[in-house]
MARGUVEX-295555 format. One record per residue: residue in three letters; x, y, z of N, C-alpha, C in turn. Coordinates in steps of 0.1 Angstrom, whole numbers, plus 5000, padded with zeros to 4 digits. Example, Ala and Ser with C-alpha at 12.3 -4.5 7.8 and 13.67 -1.06 7.14 Angstrom:
% MARGUVEX-295555
ALA513249435078512349555078513249675078;SER512849785071513749895071512950005079;
END
This chain:
% MARGUVEX-295555
MET555059688350554159778344554159908352;GLN554260018345554260148352552860208353;GLY552660288363551460348365551160458355;LEU549860488353549460578342549160718349;ILE550260778354550160908361551061008354;GLN550561138353551361238347552661268354;PRO553661298346554961318352555161468357;TYR554361498367554361638372555661668380;PRO556461768376557761788383557561848396;LEU558261788406558261848420559361948421;THR559062068419560162178419559762288428;THR560762378431560462498439559462588431;THR559562588418558662668410557162618412;ALA557062488413555662438415555162488429;ILE555962498439555562558452555162698450;LEU556062778443555762918441554462948434;GLU554262868423553062888415551762848423;TYR551862748431550762708440550462818450;GLY551462868456551262968466550663098460;ASN551063128448550463248441549063218438;ARG548763098433547363078429546363078441;VAL546763008451545862978462546063078474;PHE547263128477547463208488548163338485;HIS547763398473548363518469548163638479;HIS547163628488546863728497547663718510;LYS548263608512549063588525550263678524;ARG550863698536551863798537553263748541;ILE554263828537555663818542555863948550;ILE556163938563556364058571557864058576;THR558564168573559964178576560164288586;TYR560964258596561564358605562964388601;LEU563264498595564564518590565564548601;PRO566864548598567864578609567664708616;ASP567064808610566864938616565464938624;GLY564764828624563464818631562264848622;THR562564898610561464928601560664798597;ARG559364808597558464688594557964708579;HIS558164598572557664598558556864478555;ALA555664488549554864378547554364378532;TYR554264268526553664258513553164108511;THR552464088500551763958498552563858490;PHE552163738491552763628483552663668468;GLY551463728465551263758450552263868446;GLU552563968454553564068451554963998450;MET555163908460556463838460556663758447;TYR555563698442555663618430556063698418;LEU555563818416555863908405557363948406;ARG557763978419559164018420560163908417;CYS559763778420560563668417560763658401;LYS559763688394559863688379560763808375;GLN560663918381561564028378563063988381;LEU563163918392564563868396565063778386;ALA564263678382564663578372565163648359;ASN564363748354564763828343566063898345;ALA566263958357567564028360568763938360;LEU568563818365569663718366570063678352;ARG569063658343569363618330569863728321;ASN569163838321569463948311570564048316;THR570664078329571564178333572864108339;LEU572664008347573863948354574463828347;GLY573863778336574463678328574463538335;VAL573463518344573463388351572763288342;GLY573363168341572763068333572362938341;ARG571862838335571462718341572662648348;GLY572462618361573462548368574462638375;ASP574462768372575362868378575062878393;MET576062908401575862928415575663078418;VAL574563108426574263248430574263248445;GLY575163328451575363328465574463428472;THR573963398484573263498492573963518505;PHE574163638509574863668522573963768529;ALA572863718536571763798540571063748552;TRP570363838558569463798570568163748564;ASN567263718573565863668569564963788566;HIS564563798553563663898549563063868536;GLY562163948531561363928519562263908507;PRO563263998504564063978492564863838493;HIS565263798505565963668506565063558502;VAL563763568505562763458501562663468485;GLU562663588480562563598465563763528458;LEU564963538465566063478459565963318459;TYR565363268470565163128470564363078458;TYR563363148454562463108443562963158429;GLY563363278428563763338416565063268410;VAL566063248419567263178414567063038409;SER566362958418566162818414565162808403;GLY564162898402563162888392563662908378;MET564762988377565363018363566462908360;GLY566662818369567562708366568962718373;ALA569162818380570462838388570362778401;VAL571362788409571462728423571562838433;CYS570662838443570662938453571562888465;HIS572762948466573762908476573763008488;THR573162968499573063048511574363038519;ILE575063148521576363148528576163198542;ASN576763118551576663138565577463258569;ILE576763368573577463498576578363488589;ARG578063378597578763368610580063288610;LEU580463238599581663168598582863268597;SER584063208599585263298598585463348584;SER586263458583586563508570587263398561;ASN588163318567588763218559587863118554;GLN586863078562585862978558584963038547;ILE584563158549583663218539584363228525;GLU585663268526586463278513586463138507;TYR586763038515586862908510585562858503;ILE584462888510583162838505582762908492;ILE582963038491582663108479583463058467;ASN584763038469585662998459585362848455;HIS585062768465584762628462583462608455;SER582462688458581162678451581162748438;GLU582162838436582262918423581063008421;ASP580663078431579563168430579863278419;LYS578863298411579063398400578563538404;VAL577563538412576963668418576663638432;ILE576863748441576463738455575563858458;PHE574463818464573463918469573763938484;VAL574064058488574564088501573764198508;ASP573364178521572764288528573764398531;ALA573264518531574064638533574864628547;THR574164578557574864568570575964458571;LEU575964378561576964268560578064288550;VAL577964398543578964428533580464428538;PRO580664488550582064488555582664348557;LEU581864248559582464118560582964068547;LEU582364108536582764068523583864158518;GLU583864278522584964368517586364318521;LYS586364258533587664208538588364098529;ILE587464028522587963908514587663928499;ALA587164038495586664048481587764018471;ASN589064068474590164048464590663908464;GLN590163818472590463678472589463598465;LEU588263658462587263578456587363568441;GLU587463448436587963418422586963418411;THR585663398415584663378405583563478405;VAL583463568415582363658417582463768407;GLU581463788399581463898388580664018393;HIS579663998401578864108405578364088420;TYR578264208427577664208440576364288440;VAL575264238445574064308445573664338459;LEU573464468462573264518475571764528479;ILE571464458490570064458495569964548506;ASN568764618507568464708518569564818520;ALA570064858509571164968509570565098504;PRO570865208512570465338507571165378494;ALA570565468486571065508473572565558474;ASP572865618485574265678486575165588493;PHE574865458494575665358501577065348495;SER578065348503579465348499580065218502;THR580765158492581465028495582665018486;THR583564938490584764908482584564778473;LEU583464718475583164598466583064638452;PRO583664558443583664598428582264558422;ASN581964618411580864578403579564558411;THR579164668418577964658426576764708419;LEU575564648422574264698418573364698430;HIS572264778429571364778440570164688436;TYR569664608446568664508444567364578438;GLU566864678444565664738440565764798426;ASP566964858423567164918410567164808399;LEU567864698403567964578394566564528390;LEU565664508400564364458398563464558390;ALA563664688393562764788387562964798372;GLU564164758367564364758353563764648345;GLN563264548352562764418346561264408345;PRO560764338335559364308334558964198344;ASP557664198348557264098357556563978350;GLU556963958338556563838330557763758327;TYR557663628330558763538328558263398326;ASP558763338316558363198314559363108320;TRP558963038331559862948338560262838329;PRO561562808329561962688320561562558327;GLU561362458318561162328323562362268330;ILE562262238342563362188350563062048355;ASP564061958354563961828359563961838374;GLU563061758381562961768395564261728402;ASN565161648396566361608402567561708400;GLU567261818393568361918391568561988405;ALA569662048407570062118419569262248420;CYS568762278432568062408434568762498445;GLY569462428454569962508465571262438471;MET572062518478573162458484573562528497;CYS573862448507574362498520575662418523;TYR576562488530577762418535577662388550;THR578262278554578362248568579062358575;SER578962368589579562468596581062458598;GLY581662348594583162328594583762328607;THR583062268617583562258631584662148632;THR584662058622585661948623586461938610;GLY586762058605587562058592586962158583;LEU587362158570586762248560585262228558;PRO584462338557583062318554582862228541;LYS581762158541581462068530580162108524;GLY580062108510578862158504577762048503;VAL576562078505575461988504574462048494;LEU574261978483573562018472572161958471;TYR571162038473569761998474569161998460;SER568261898457567561898444566161958446;HIS565561998435564162048436563261938442;ARG563461818438562561708444562761698459;SER563961688463564161678478563661788485;THR563761908480563262028487561662028487;TYR561061988476559561978476559061878486;LEU559661758486559261648495559461688509;HIS560561748512560861788526559761888530;ALA559461988522558462098526557162028528;LEU556761948519555461878519555261798532;THR556361738536556361648548556361738561;ILE557161838561557261928573555961998576;MET555162018565553862088567552861998575;THR552961868575551961778580551761778595;PRO550661728600550361738614551361668623;ASN551961548619552961478627554261548627;ALA554461658618555661728617555461868622;GLY555761968613555662108618554262158619;ASN553262088613551862118615551462258612;LEU551862308600551562438596550362438586;SER549562548587548462558577548162708574;SER547162738567546862868563546262948575;GLN546062888586545562948598546763008606;ASP547962978602549163008610549863138606;ILE550563198616551563308613552863248619;ALA553863228611555063168615556263268616;LEU556963258627558163338629559363248625;LEU560063288615561263218611562463268618;VAL562763218630563963258637565263198631;VAL565163068627566263008621566763088609;PRO568063118608568463198597568363128584;GLN568063208573567963148560569263098555;PHE570363138561571663078557571962958565;HIS571062918574571262788582570262688576;VAL570762608567569962498560568662558556;MET568662668548567462718542566362748552;ALA566762798564565762818575564962698578;TRP565562578577564962448579563862428569;GLY563962488557562962468547561662548549;TYR561562628559560262698562559862798551;PRO560762868544560262958533559462878523;TYR559762748521559062668512557762608518;VAL557862568531556762518538555662618539;CYS555962748543554962848545554262888532;VAL554962888521554262918508553362808505;MET553762688507552962568504551762558513;ALA551962598526550862588535549962708536;GLY550462818530549662948531549763008544;ALA550862988551551063048564551863178563;ASP551363288569552063418569553463388574;MET554463458568555863448572556263578579;VAL556863568591557463688598558963668598;MET559663758593561063748591561763858600;PRO562663818610563163918619564463978615;SER565063948603566363988599567363978611;SER568064088615569064068625568464098639;ASN567164118640566564138653566364008661;LEU567463958666567463828672567663828687;GLN567663948693567763958707566463908714;PRO566563848725565263798732564163908733;ALA564464028737563464128738562864168725;ALA563664168714563164208701562264088696;LEU562663968698561863858693560463848701;VAL560563878714559263878722558363988716;ASP558964098713558164208708557464178695;ILE558264108686557664058673556563958675;LEU556863858684555863758687554463828691;GLN554563928700553363998704552764078693;ARG553564158686552964248676552264168665;GLU552864058660552363988649551363878652;ARG551163858665550263748669550763608663;VAL552063588664552663468658552163338665;THR551763238657551263118663552262998663;ARG553263008654554262898654555662968650;ALA556662898655558062958653559062838654;ASN560262868649561362778650562562838656;GLY563562758659564762818665565662718672;VAL566862748675567762668682567562688697;PRO568062588706567762608720568162738726;THR569362788722569862908729568863028726;ILE568163028715567163128712566063118722;TRP565562998724564362978733564762988748;LEU565962958751566462988765566363138767;GLY566863218758566763358759565363418760;ILE564463368751563063408751562363378764;TYR562663258769562063208782562363308793;HIS563663338794564163418805563663568804;GLU563563608791562963738789561563748793;LEU560763648790559363638794559163638809;LYS560063568815560063558830560363688836;LYS561363758830561763888836560763998833;ASN560163998821559264098816557964028811;PRO557163978820555963908815555063998806;PRO554563938795553764028786552364058792;ALA551864168789550564218794549464128789;GLU549664078777548663988771549263858767;LYS548563748769549063618766549463608751;LEU550663548749551163538735550163438727;ALA550063468714549263378705550063248702;LEU551363248705552263138701551763008707;ARG551462908699551062788704552162688706;GLU553162688697554262598698555462648690;TYR556662598694557862628687558562498684;VAL559162488673559962368669561462408672;VAL562162318679563462348683564362228678;GLY565562268673566562168668567962228669;GLY568862158664570262198665571062138676;SER570462128687570962048699569762028708;ALA570061948719568961908727568362028736;LEU567062028736566362128745566162068759;PRO566662128769566462068783565062038786;LYS564761918792563461888796562861988805;SER563662048813563162148823562662268815;LEU563262308804562762428797561462398789;ILE561362278784560062238778558962248788;ALA559162198800558162208811557962348815;GLY558962428816558862568821558062648811;PHE558262638798557562718788556062678789;GLU555762548790554362508790553662548803;ARG554362528814553762568828553562718829;ASP554562798825554462938828553763018818;PHE553762968805553263048794552262978785;GLY552062848787551162768779551662748765;ILE552962748763553562738750554262598749;ARG553962528738554462388737555762388729;GLY556762318735558062298728558062168721;VAL558462158708558462038700559962008695;HIS560461898699561861868696561861808682;ALA562961858674563161798661564661778660;TRP565061698650566461668648566761668633;GLY567961708629568361698615569761758614;MET570261758601571561798598571561878585;THR572561948582572662008568572561898558;GLU573061778561573061668551571661608549;THR570761648558569361588557568361688554;SER568661798549567861908543567062008552;PRO566962008565567661928574566861838583;LEU565561848583564761778593564561638590;GLY564861548600564661408598563761338608;THR563561398619562661348630562061468637;LEU560961428644560261528653559461448663;SER559361498675558861428686557461478691;ARG556461408687555061428693554561298699;ILE553861318710553361198716552161138708;GLN551861008709550860948702549660918711;SER548560878705547360848713547560738724;LYS548460648721548760538730549460598743;HIS549960718743550660778754549660868763;ALA548360868759547460958766547260918781;SER547460798784547260758798548560778807;LEU549660818801550860838808550760968816;SER551560968827551661098835552261208827;ASP552061328831552661448824554261428823;ASP554861378834556261368834556761258824;GLU555961148823556261038814556161088799;GLN555061168797554861218784556061318780;LEU556461398790557561488788558861418784;THR559061308791560261228788560261188773;ILE559161148768559061108754559261238745;ARG558661348748558761468740560161528740;ALA560961488751562261538751563261458742;LYS562761348737563561278727563461348714;GLN564361308704564361378691563261328682;GLY562661208686561361178679561461068668;ILE560461058661560360948651560661008637;ALA561160918628561460958615560260988607;PHE560361088597559261118589559061008578;PRO557961008572557760918560558860958549;GLY559460868543560560898534561960898540;ILE561960878553563260878560563360748568;GLU564560688568564760568576565960588585;LEU565860538597566960548607567360408612;ARG568660398615569160278622570260318632;VAL570460248642571560268652572360138651;VAL573660158649574560038648575660038658;SER576159918661577259908670578559928663;GLU579659918670580959948664581359858652;ASP580759738653581059638642580059648631;GLY579159748631578259778620576859698621;THR576659628631575359548632574359638640;PRO573059628635572059708642571859668657;VAL571659768665571459738680569959718682;PRO569559658693568159648697567459778698;ARG566159778694565359898695564759898709;ASP565559918719565059908733565160038741;GLY565560138734565660268741566860278750;GLN567660178751568760178760570160158753;THR570160068744571460038737571860148727;MET573060198730573560308722574360268710;GLY574460348700575260318688575260438679;GLU575960428668575960538658574660548651;LEU574160668650572960688642573260698627;GLN572560628619572660638604571360658598;ILE571360718586570060768580570160758565;ARG569060728559568860738545567460778542;GLY567260838530565960878526565860978515;ALA564661028512564361108500564961248500;TRP565461288512566161418512567461418520;VAL568161298519569461278525570461268514;ILE571661338516572661338505573261198503;ASN573761178491574561058488575961088485;ALA576361218485577761268483577761418486;TYR578961458490579261598492579661668478;PHE579461798477579761868465581261878463;LYS581661828452583161828448584061778459;THR583561698468584461648479584261498481;LEU585361428482585261278484585261258499;ASN584261208505584161178519583461038520;LYS584160938515583560808515583360758529;GLU584160808539584060758553582760808559;SER582060898552580760948558579560858554;PHE579860758546578760678541579160528543;THR578160448545578460298546578460238533;ALA578960118532578960048519577560028513;ASP576560018521575159998516574460128515;GLY575160248516574560368512573960458523;TRP574060418535573560498546574560608550;PHE573960728554574860838558575160818573;ARG576360838576576860818590576760958597;THR575860978606575661108612576661158622;GLY577361058629578261098639577661118653;ASP576261098653575561108666575460968672;VAL575560968685575360848693573960848699;SER573160748696571760758698571260618703;THR569960618707569160498709567860518701;ILE567260408698565860398693565060308701;ASP563860348705563060258714562060178705;GLU561260098712560360008705559260078697;ASP558960198700558060278692558760368682;SER559960348680560760418669561160558673;TYR561060598686561560728690563060728692;MET563660818685565160828685565560928696;GLU566560908703567160998713568661018711;ILE569061138709570461168708571161168721;LYS572161078723572861078736574061168736;ASP574661178724575861268723576361268708;ARG577261358705578061348693579161248696;THR579661168686580761078689581961148695;LYS582261268690583461338694583261398708;ASP581961408713581761468726581461378737;LEU581361248734581261148745582461148754;ILE582261128766583461128776583660978781;LYS584860928780585160798784586060808796;SER585460788808586260798821586360668827;GLY587560618829587860488836587160378828;GLY587060388815586460288807584960288806;GLU584360388812582860398812582460528804;TRP581460518796580960628788580060718796;ILE580260848794579460948801578861038790;SER577561068790576861148780576961298785;SER577661378777577661518780576361588779;VAL575561538769574161598767573261578779;ALA573361458785572561428797572961518809;LEU574261538810574661618821574261768819;GLU574361808807573961948803572461978806;SER571661878802570261898804569861898819;ALA570561808826570361808841570761938848;LEU571961988844572462108850571562228847;MET571062228835570162348832568762338838;ALA568462228845567262218853567462278866;HIS568662308870568962378883568362518882;PRO567662558893566962688892567862808891;GLY569162788893570162898892570962898880;VAL570762798871571662788859570862828847;LYS571562908839570962948826571462858814;GLU572762838814573362748803574462658810;ALA574662548804575762458808576262378796;ALA577562368795578162288785579262198791;VAL579262068788580161968794581061918783;VAL582361908786583261858777584261758784;ALA584961678777585961588783587261668784;ILE587961648795589361708796590261588801;PRO591561598797592461488801592561468816;ASP592761338819593061308834594061198835;ASP595061208843596061108844595560978849;LYS594560978858594060848864592960788855;TRP591960868851590760818844590860838829;VAL591960888824592060918810591261048806;GLU589961048809589161168807588261188819;ARG587861308821586861348831586061458826;PRO584861478831583961588826584261718832;LEU584261818824584361958829583062028825;ALA582462098835581262168832581462318832;SER581062388821581162528820579762578822;VAL579562668832578162698836577962848836;VAL576862898831576363038831575263038841;LEU575363128851574263138861573263248857;LEU572063228861571063328859571263458866;GLU570963568860571063688867570263688880;GLY570863728891570163728904569963588910;ALA570763488905570563358911571163338925;GLY572063438929572763428941573963328940;ARG574363288951575663208952575263058949;VAL575863008938575762868934577162808934;THR577462708941578862648942578862518934;PRO580162478931580262348925579662238934;GLU579762248947579162148956577662138954;ASP577062258953575562268951575162188938;LEU575962208928575662148915575861998915;MET576961958922577161808924576061748932;ASP575661808942574561758950573261748942;PHE573061848933571861848925571861738915;LEU573061698910573161588900573061448906;SER573461438919573661308925572461218925;PRO571161268925570061168925569961088912;ASN570461148901570261088888571561038881;PHE572661058887573961018881574760948892;VAL575560848888576460778897577660868898;SER578460828908579560918912580560948901;TYR580960848893581960878883581460958872;GLN580160978870579561058859579461208863;ILE579561238876579261368880580561458879;PRO580561568873581761658872582261698885;ARG583561698887584161758899584861888895;ASP584861918882585562038877584462128871;PHE584362258876583362358871584062488869;VAL583662548858584062688856582762768854;PHE582762888859581562978858581863088848;LEU581063098837581363188826580263288825;LYS580563398818579463498815578663448804;ASP579263378794578563318783579263198779;VAL578563088775579162978769579463008754;PRO580662988749580863018735579962938726;LYS579562998714578562938705579162918691;THR578762818684579062808670578362898661;SER578562898648577862988639576362968638;VAL575962848643574462818642573862818656;GLY574562868666574062878680574162758689;LYS574962658685575162548694576362578703;PHE576462508714577562528723578862478715;ASP579862568715581062538708582062468717;LYS581962338717582762258726584162248722;LYS584462258709585762268704586462388710;GLU585862498711586362618716586562608731;ILE585662548738585862528753587062438755;ARG587162328747588362248749589662318747;ARG589662408736590862488733591162578745;ARG590162648750590362748761590962668773;HIS590362548776590862478787592362438785;ALA592662388773594062348771595062468772;ALA594562588768595362708768595362778782;GLY594662718792594662768805593862898806;GLU592862918797592063038797590763028805;LEU590462908809589262888817589662878832;VAL589162978839589462978854588163008862;
END
């Protein structure tokens, strides 16, 4: 017997309509690449989304199911594209601007983008490959002056395009299981793979991330979206903020620590997101130039890689700002877990609570996790036994776009993350490493993540990345690439080995160190261990 409930479609349009009805007065605030500040309301954004939908259909010839690419920073028009494109039945494909030209060319051709909306500052990146793009019929320039010059063919200006259109549009009825957005993986282990999100998965992800056990956003908040909109849809926050009625602050390309601190101060931001390298930079900027007035920022959600326990403690001790660990992947929309302590932990010491918060956390409702051994059997939930992390749920993929990757899924339908993890008796998951980044020395496993977190707790260390390098005796041994803090003074390998020795046994401690100006980063701000290994093999690390 089925329930007698109306079949209300869970779509991005439903989010937009709700935000306009209830929170039409809330704001989207953008700091453009030239530093100009622009603010407007959700209600004004709503009307522009309707103008955009008309332009897509009437001027650009976009139809249901067509791919519409975005090549842009975080700002108001990019949010409009999220809703206008999917609302009229097309698919909003956010393209990672930090990938190589070859990867960007591959992604656009593979997805068959019909139109690309591109920021003026990013046009040169597309000009290099435009003659190789097989399906793109129009380029629409965002934030471009009237006299902007480009070699891109068939260009239109975004504001001119919208100005020609009425702000009335009847949204079509869309099945909640239709595609609404797409992102490609960063392609660090092969060609990028497309992940196609449905309206339903996007709605459920946003609804869940809004809740207190997750991102905990409400209409009382002002949220800074540091995570790029081309990186897994800014972790879904453009949907979460409209649903929650939280003001959105968009930094575009103003991602330097000093610029972000300035925005945090000016806008009285209460919540923010970002990868660890962003928060490392902000922490050291605050230490170097303490703000005259205490920041309004209450907490930041961090994901992409592990945030060192020492940084979580430092932010809270020095500035009263709480760091919240999350975990996810492009394939999981992206957020799958988040780490908050529970009432049962109230009696624990601050350090014990911090140890729990430094884990990646518990799965959200609608998400299931398991950790399995090499033979595929689940390991004990004891917080000690490691295995491969697998996931399934309401916003987890069941296939890649136009790509057969059966090895990424188990026979019973779980997605294989490639992360090595533990889960404890309270269901807190902790990432120990990526499968490819584990170091096996003399038959014993060494966690590069644990070593990195420990090294970055040293008072003279800003960043540290650990990789495996070949060794004749032990097969592999750890190599630590270290960036020292400005003014840290002399820090030697022996100092770092002594610092690690209380918490690691002898074979786990690196004997090889290189001191760098910067650790190389991937397109999404993670340590690029593939590049470190390449540089070592080429003899470039000294």
